[in-house]
N, C-alpha and C positions, 0 to 999 in steps of 0.2 A: 538398490538399497531404499527400503522405506523411509520416509522422516515422521518422526512423531509430532512435529511442529505444527501447531494451529495458525492459519494465514486468513488473514480476511482482505478480500478485494472490493474495492470502494470505487463504482465506475457507474456514469449513467448510461453507458455505452453497453447493452447487454452482449454485443459481438466482442467488444474490448475485453469484458469479464470473461467471456467465454476462451478467449485467447490465452488471456494470463492463466486461467484454470488449467487449458488443456495442456499449457508449458508447464505449470507446475505439477501436475500429474505426470508427466512424462520425467519430470527430474525425481519423482517418487515421493511426492508429497500427497497426502489423500485428504488430509483436514482442511478443505477450504470453504471457508464462508464467503458470501457475497453480500451486498449493499449496493443500491443504486445511485445513493447520494449521501452527505455527511450525515444529516438526520438519521438516516436509517443507519448509518455505519455505527453510529453512536449507540442507537439501539441493540444492534448485534451485539456489539461490545459490551454494554451492561448486562446482556445475558449470557455472554461467553467472557467471562474474567480471564481465561488463561489463555486470550491469543499472545503466540510468541511475535506476530509481524504483522504489520499493517501496509498494505499495498493500495495507493489512493491516486485518483485523478485530480487534476488541479481544476479544471471548468466543470463544475456541476450544477445545475438546478438546487434551490432550497437551501443549499448550503455548499459553499466551494471548498475546494482541497485544503487551501490556508487555514480558513475559518475551523475546518474539520481538526486538523493538526494543532492549530492552537488551543482548541476546546480539550482534544485529546491530551495534549503536555501538561495542560492545566490540573489533571487528575495526577494524583500521587502513583498510584498502581501503574500509569502509563509513562511514567517519567521517562523510564529507559527502554521503553518498547521501540524496537527498531522500525522506522517508517521509511519506505520508499516510494517515492513519487512518480507518476507516470504522467508525463507533461508532452504537450506540443509545443510549450513556451520553452523554447531552447536559449534565448538572449541570456547574457550573463547576468543582466539585474534581476530577472525572473528567478533564475537559480540561486543566487544570492539571496533573494526574499524567500523563498522554499527552505534554504539553509537556517536561515535565522529565525524563521516559525517554529524550527524544529524538526525538520525532515532530516533523516540520516544521509540519502543519496537519492538519487533521481537516474531516471530512465527517460529518454526523450523519443516520442514515438515519432514515427514508427521504428520499433527496435525487433532485434534478432533474439529467438529464444536463447542463444548463446549469452547475451547481453544480460537478458533477465536472469539467467542461472547466476553468472559471475555475481552479480549484485545481491541478490538473494541469498547465496552462499557464503557472502562476504560479512553480509549483517548478521546472519544466524551464526556467524563462526564455523562454518561446514568445511 
């Protein structure tokens, strides 16, 4: 079943973006935007106001994931947009920091397609 949701994946690793994109495509999502860092992510969001979900990395050059998330959350139109953080930072303090900055959920790398599917579906209410 195809989903009409528009999802943006923000990660400085093109390999990681490809993995996420391929996984989402297999799950039936076809509308996937990409950005290499937070600055680019904000730019893509500005051009696509109807993004349904943001999947972002934590550690990125130029603008890291936390700064990106806080910036997104400071804008009224993205107050409710689900944000999933994909990160290698699995320590409890890191996760709490991410959640406090406005992330709805997180996936620790490396992850399985099933894990990503579960989190994405949950956040989109599918």
